[in-house]
C-alpha positions as CSV (number, residue, x, y, z in Angstrom):
1,M,-11.7,-107.5,25.6
2,S,-12.9,-104.1,24.4
3,E,-13.8,-103.5,20.7
4,T,-11.9,-100.8,18.8
5,V,-13.5,-98.7,16.1
6,L,-11.3,-97.3,13.3
7,I,-11.8,-93.6,12.5
8,P,-12.5,-93.1,8.8
9,G,-9.4,-91.9,6.9
10,R,-7.2,-92.8,9.8
11,A,-6.4,-96.5,9.8
12,D,-3.7,-96.0,12.3
13,L,-5.9,-94.3,15.0
14,G,-8.4,-96.5,16.7
15,V,-10.9,-95.4,19.4
16,P,-12.5,-97.7,21.9
17,Y,-16.1,-98.3,21.1
18,A,-17.2,-97.2,24.6
19,M,-15.4,-93.9,24.1
20,L,-17.1,-93.3,20.8
21,L,-20.5,-93.9,22.4
22,Y,-19.7,-91.6,25.3
23,E,-18.8,-88.8,22.9
24,R,-22.1,-89.3,21.1
25,F,-23.9,-89.3,24.5
26,L,-22.2,-86.0,25.5
27,G,-23.1,-84.4,22.1
28,R,-22.7,-80.7,21.8
29,P,-20.9,-80.1,25.2
30,F,-18.1,-82.3,24.0
31,A,-18.0,-80.6,20.6
32,G,-17.9,-77.2,22.3
33,H,-14.9,-78.3,24.3
34,R,-13.2,-79.6,21.2
35,D,-13.9,-76.4,19.4
36,S,-12.5,-74.2,22.2
37,V,-9.3,-76.3,22.3
38,S,-8.9,-76.0,18.5
39,E,-8.9,-72.2,18.9
40,L,-6.0,-72.5,21.3
41,V,-4.1,-74.6,18.8
42,G,-4.8,-72.0,16.1
43,D,-3.4,-69.3,18.5
44,V,0.1,-70.9,18.0
45,L,0.1,-70.0,14.3
46,E,-1.5,-66.6,14.8
47,S,1.0,-65.8,17.6
48,A,3.9,-66.7,15.2
49,I,2.5,-64.3,12.6
50,E,2.0,-61.5,15.2
51,G,5.6,-62.0,16.3
52,V,6.9,-61.6,12.8
53,L,4.8,-58.5,12.1
54,A,5.5,-56.8,15.4
55,G,9.2,-57.6,15.1
56,A,9.3,-55.7,11.8
57,G,7.3,-52.9,13.2
58,I,4.4,-53.5,10.8
59,S,1.0,-52.0,11.7
60,F,-1.7,-54.6,11.4
61,R,-5.3,-55.3,12.4
62,K,-6.1,-58.7,13.9
63,T,-9.7,-59.5,13.6
64,K,-11.7,-61.5,16.2
65,R,-13.9,-64.5,15.5
66,A,-17.2,-63.7,13.6
67,Q,-16.2,-60.0,13.4
68,R,-17.6,-57.9,10.5
69,V,-15.2,-55.9,8.4
70,P,-16.5,-53.6,5.6
71,G,-15.6,-54.9,2.1
72,F,-15.2,-58.5,3.3
73,D,-17.9,-61.1,3.6
74,Q,-15.8,-63.0,6.2
75,A,-13.1,-61.0,8.0
76,P,-9.5,-62.2,7.2
77,D,-7.4,-63.0,10.3
78,F,-5.0,-60.1,9.7
79,I,-5.3,-56.9,7.6
80,I,-2.3,-54.7,6.9
81,P,-2.1,-51.8,7.6
82,S,-5.8,-51.5,8.5
83,E,-9.3,-52.5,7.5
84,F,-9.7,-49.0,6.0
85,N,-6.7,-49.5,3.6
86,A,-6.3,-53.2,3.1
87,Q,-3.0,-53.8,1.2
88,V,-2.2,-57.2,2.5
89,V,-4.6,-59.8,4.1
90,I,-3.3,-62.9,5.9
91,E,-5.4,-66.0,6.5
92,A,-4.1,-68.3,9.2
93,K,-5.5,-71.8,8.9
94,I,-4.9,-75.1,10.8
95,T,-6.5,-78.4,10.0
96,E,-5.9,-82.0,10.8
97,D,-8.2,-83.6,8.2
98,D,-8.8,-83.1,4.5
99,G,-12.5,-82.3,4.8
100,T,-11.7,-79.3,7.0
101,A,-8.8,-78.4,4.8
102,R,-11.1,-78.1,1.8
103,D,-13.3,-75.7,3.7
104,K,-10.4,-73.6,4.8
105,V,-9.0,-73.4,1.3
106,T,-12.3,-71.9,0.3
107,R,-11.9,-69.3,3.0
108,V,-8.6,-68.3,1.4
109,Q,-9.9,-68.4,-2.1
110,H,-12.7,-65.9,-1.4
111,P,-10.3,-63.0,-0.5
112,G,-8.3,-63.9,-3.5
113,E,-11.4,-63.4,-5.7
114,L,-12.2,-60.1,-3.9
115,S,-8.7,-58.8,-4.5
116,M,-9.3,-59.3,-8.3
117,A,-12.9,-58.1,-8.5
118,G,-13.3,-55.6,-11.3
119,R,-9.7,-56.0,-12.4
120,G,-8.3,-57.3,-15.7
121,A,-6.0,-60.3,-15.8
122,D,-3.0,-58.0,-16.4
123,E,-3.8,-55.7,-13.5
124,P,-2.4,-56.2,-10.0
125,P,-4.8,-57.3,-7.3
126,K,-6.4,-54.7,-4.9
127,F,-4.5,-56.4,-2.1
128,E,-2.1,-59.3,-1.6
129,V,-3.5,-62.5,-0.1
130,I,-1.2,-64.6,2.1
131,A,-2.0,-68.0,3.6
132,C,-0.3,-69.3,6.7
133,I,-1.1,-73.0,7.2
134,A,-0.4,-75.8,9.5
135,G,-1.7,-79.3,10.1
136,R,-1.9,-82.7,8.4
137,G,-5.0,-81.8,6.5
138,F,-3.3,-79.7,3.9
139,K,-0.9,-82.5,3.0
140,V,-3.7,-84.9,2.0
141,R,-5.3,-83.4,-1.1
142,R,-2.9,-82.0,-3.8
143,E,-5.8,-80.3,-5.6
144,D,-6.6,-78.2,-2.6
145,M,-3.0,-77.1,-2.3
146,K,-3.0,-76.1,-6.0
147,K,-6.1,-74.0,-5.3
148,L,-4.4,-72.4,-2.3
149,L,-1.3,-71.6,-4.3
150,L,-3.4,-70.1,-7.2
151,A,-5.6,-68.0,-4.8
152,T,-2.5,-66.5,-3.1
153,R,-0.3,-66.3,-6.2
154,G,2.2,-68.6,-4.4
155,K,2.1,-66.8,-1.0
156,V,1.7,-69.8,1.2
157,F,3.7,-70.2,4.4
158,T,3.9,-72.7,7.2
159,L,5.2,-72.5,10.8
160,Q,8.6,-73.6,9.6
161,N,9.0,-70.7,7.1
162,V,6.8,-68.0,8.6
163,D,10.0,-66.0,9.2
164,N,10.1,-65.4,5.4
165,L,6.8,-63.5,5.4
166,I,8.5,-60.1,5.2
167,A,11.1,-61.0,2.6
168,C,8.8,-62.8,0.2
169,T,5.7,-60.6,0.2
170,R,4.6,-57.0,0.0
171,L,4.8,-56.9,3.8
172,G,8.4,-55.5,3.3
173,E,6.8,-52.3,2.1
174,F,5.3,-51.7,5.5
175,R,8.4,-52.5,7.6
176,T,9.4,-49.8,10.0
177,R,12.0,-51.8,11.9
178,E,15.0,-53.9,10.7
């Protein structure tokens, strides 16, 4: 009979001990594969956003991984209409665990802070920050969701309601197609 190890935070998901040891033996190659697959999963959310923007005829700049964009420490996933005149930025984040969710919330909070830099509390932000999220990780920690809602001023969308992006944000101002 093989021994099963429970994954921390996931009492319902056990992994055979031999598999756990094999993953540790493989080390970085296994993690590299896992990372490349996670990018494919992330493409589902980004493709949905692209579809909404393209369907409305909205000009946008989609950044690539580790790309530099002037004015941003870390490039947002989408910049509308362009990086030279950022009016709306969209961060697309998928996570399956609460630790990663905490990191991704921080990635959304930073553009929120940049949008308010040098502005008074009664002044509008330089650009609107929108978060599109998916995955179990965002459901675990209520405090992280609160931070996300505050950083985006309530502009948080999921795959289920991504169709509302245009109607509920400044993106409607950039629409060229009905």
